[in-house]
N, C-alpha and C positions, 0 to 999 in steps of 0.2 A: 563087511558091508553086505546088506541084504539085497536081493534082486530088486525089491521095491524101492530101494534108495535111488535107483536109476531114474525114477519118476521125478526126483528132486533135482536132476541135473539142470544147471543154469547156463543159459546162452550168454555169450557165444561159446561154443565148444570148439576145441581144436581136434581134428581127426588126423591121426598119423597113419598114413597109408603107404602101401608098397606100390610105387609107380611103375614097376615092371610086371605086376600081376595083371593079366588080362581081365579077370573078373573085377578086381579092384578098380581098374581103369573105367570099366562100365559104370560102376557105382559112383565114382567121382564125376564122370560125365553127367550122370543123372542129377547129382547134387548141385552141379554148376548151373543147371537149368531149373532147379527147384524154386518155387515161389518164396520160400523162406531161406534162401541160400545165405543171406547175411548172418544167419545164426551159426554158421559153420565156417571155420577157417581150415583149409586143407594144407597139410604138410606132407610132402613126399619124402619118406625116410630113405629112399634110394638116391636122392639128389646129392650131388657132389659136396654141397655146402652144408648138409645136415649133420648135426652133432648131437648125439643123444646124451652125452655126459652131463651137460648143464641141467638136463631134465631129471637126472638121477636114474637114468635108464641105460640100457645097452641096445645097440641096433639089433643084435641077435635076438634078444628077448622081444623086441618090437616086431621083428619079422615073424615070430611064431604065433602072435595073437594080436588082434586089433587093439589099439590104444586110443582112448579119448580122454582129454582133460577139459573140465568145464571151467566156467568163469570164476568159480570159487576155489579153483586149484585142485579139485578132487580128480583122481584118476579112476577110470573105468576100463577094464581089460576084458577081452574075449567077448562073449555074448553080452555081458553087461555094457561093453562099449557100444555095441549095436543098439541096445535098449536105450542108453543115454542119448545117443545120436537121434534116434527116432522120437524120443520124448520131446526133445527141444524143437524138432521139426513139426510137432503138432500131432503125432500119432500116439498120444498118451493112452487111449483105450486099448489099442493093440499091444502096447508095451505092458500095460497092466495085465492083460490076458496072458502074455508070455511069462508072467511071474507066478501064475497060479500053480498050486501043487500038482505035480504030474507033468503038466505042460512045460513048466519052467525047467524041470530036470531033463525032459526030452529035448527041449531047445538047446540047453547047455551042451548036452551030449552031441546033438547034431552039429552045433558050431564047432566043437572040438574035432569031429570027424571031417568037416569041411575044411577047417583051417590047415589040417595036415595034408590035405589033397588039393588045395586051391590052385596051385600052379599047374598041376597035371590036368585038373578039370578045365582050367582056362585054356590051356593049349589044345585040349580035346575039342572044346567048343569052337575055337578059332578054326581048326581043321574042318569041322563039320560045316561051318558057314562058308568055307571056300569051295565046298563040293557042289 
C-alpha cells in the first residue's frame, strides 16, 4: 500500500489506541470533542475485554504501532494510520502533503522514533505539567 492510499480511507474508521499512554489519552480526548467525531470509533487495546485475535492481530503488535481499520476493512499501521485517521477527519490536504517525497519519509521516520518513546515522553510531559 502506498502512502497516498491513506487518502482513500473510508469513514467510519476504528482507531485502536493504548488507553494507558498519556499522549494517546490526549489525542483520544481531542477526538471525542472533534466536530467530525462520528467518523471515528475508539477502541482501547488495554481494556480488559479487548481481544485482538478475531482481528487477525496481536496486542503486542498493536502496542508497538498505531492501528486503524477503515469502513472497507483496510488496515493502516504506523504513520499511515495517522494519515488515514486525519484524512477521514477532513485534513486531506495536510495528509497529501505528508505523502510527498522527502516529507513522507521524514514523517515515517519521525513516527517510528516517537512510537518507540511515546510512554517515556508521555510520563515526562505529565511530570512537567505538575511542576
